[in-house]
N, C-alpha and C positions, 0 to 999 in steps of 0.2 A: 503491500501500499505507501503512494506515493506523502507526497508532504503539503500536497495540494488538495489532494483529498480527502486528509486529517476531519476535515469537520462534513463532510460527502454523509450522510448517513447510508446513500447508494451503493459507496464505493462497500462497503462493511457486506451488503449481501449478494454488489460481484464476484468480492473473495471468496463468500461462503459456496456459493453456486461453480465458480470458476478453481474450485479448492485450492489446497496452497501452492507458489510455485512453486517448480524446482530445483532446491539449489545446483550450481556448478560441483563434481565428483568433487572432494576433498584428495589430496595426496595419499592420503593412506583407507581409504576405500578403491582408490584405481588403483592401487599396487597388491588388496584381497580380493580386486574380484582379475586382474594380471594371472595374479595367482591361481585364482580357480580356477582359472582356463586352462594356464599350463598342467596343471594336474589333471584334469575334466579330460585334456587333448592324451596325453601320456594312460593315463587309467586306460581311454582306447585302444590307445594299440599296442599295451599289453594284453587285452579282451584280446583283440583280434589276430592273435597270437597266440596268447594260447588255446584259443579257438583252433586258429588253424591246424597247430601242433598235435592238438586231444584225435583232433582229426584223423593225419598223417598217423600217427599213431595206432591209431582205433585198425585205420582198416588200409595200413602199408605191410608185408614184411620189411627188417636190418633188410635195409641196400636194395629191393627193391624196387621197380621203375616198371610208375603210368604218364606213356605219352599222350600229352593233353593236344598237343601241335606239332608239325614240324622243328618249332625251337622251344619246344617247354615240353617237360616232363616235372613229372612230381618222383619223388625219390628220398627218401627215408635213410637220411647220413647223421652219422651220430660225431662231433666236434668236439673234443677236448682242450681245444685251444679256442686261438680268439679267428679273429677277420681272419678269415684263407687258412687256417688251418698252425696259425704262429702262435708258439707261446704251447705245443699241442702238451708238454707237461707240467704243464704250472699252472694247476686248474685253482690252487686255491689263491696265487698269484694273481689270480684275470675275478676272482672272487674279490678280490679284498682291492683291488681300485675299479670293482663297479662299484662295488661302497661306496666307495673316496665320492665315484661322477656321481654317481644318487643322493648322493651326500650333498654336497655343493650344488650339487643346479636345483634341489634342494629351498636352501638359505637364497640361493642367490633373483629363483625367480620370483621374488616378494619386491622385488628391489628395478623388476627393469622397467618402471612406467607406460611406458605407449604402443612399441616399439612392434606391429604385431608380426615381423619378423623374424624377430628373437625370440616371439612366447614362441610361438612354433616351431623353429630350430631348437630350441630345449626341451619345450616337450617333443619335442621325435626324438632326441635323445636319449633324452630319459626312459622315457616307453620302450625304447630298444635296449636299453643296459638294461631296466628291471628283466625283458620280456629271455633275455640272454642269462639273466643273476638269478629267473625262479628256476630255468632249467640245470642250472650248474649247482642249486644250490642240493637241489628234489632228486635230479638222475646222476649229477658226473660228468653230462655232457650239455651242448648243446644240440638240440634237434634242430635238423636245416631239410628242406625236404625243394627247395625253387631250384632244381635244374635246368639251367638253358644253354644244354651237350658240350661247351666254349669256356665257361667262368666254373669256380668252386662251387659246390653247393648253397644253396645259404635260404635265407628263411624272415617271415614281417617284422620283426625286428633287428635285422643285418638293414633293410633296406629302410629305416623312418635313423636307424645313427645313421647310414651314407647322407643321406639325403637333411636332414637335424644339422651334423657337422657340412656336409656343400652349404649349409645359409645359415651357420654359424659366420666359415666366412665372406659368405657375398655381406651381409650384414655388420661388418668389420670394416671391410671395406672401401662399403658405403658407408659409413659413420653412421647409423644410424638418431631420427634428433630426441628425443628425454622430453618433456612433460619439465612447466617449467619449477616443478615444485621435487625432478629429482635432482635436476643442475643444482639444483640450487643443496640440495644433499649432498652429491657431490664434494661440490668446491670445497 
């Protein structure tokens, strides 16, 4: 309500009918919403990844291949290492690295501000890391199943990590803008 309308009884009626004006979001509410979006997107990636792995384990035998197209097959493969089989005998170290990465992303997510590119990048890396971490802790290896015939077998979590890492690089190069309150906090 403006100062001009202080004596205007109709202004009170209009405000009652229109409802309260929406105030601009505060930095803390922006950060909470951004963090919630990151966690939600990451959870969707984890659910999709784990559902696909569950289906592969249920309907395929280890190393069985089902050809879907001339360039794509489903092949149940186990991976005790990192991406493309690197560090194959270091499951414990890979678990520790994944826990550190996920913890760092969980702590950084509330400070993202309003950059959608960073939000999606962090959510993808987080979701992929959690998806593969669940496998390592639960069965001691990662379940891979997407086979392009010219590349090592991989899964949805691997795609999410790769896409997320690429988006993080792009966001770093582009220098994503921050909201005013986020700039003030980083000074």
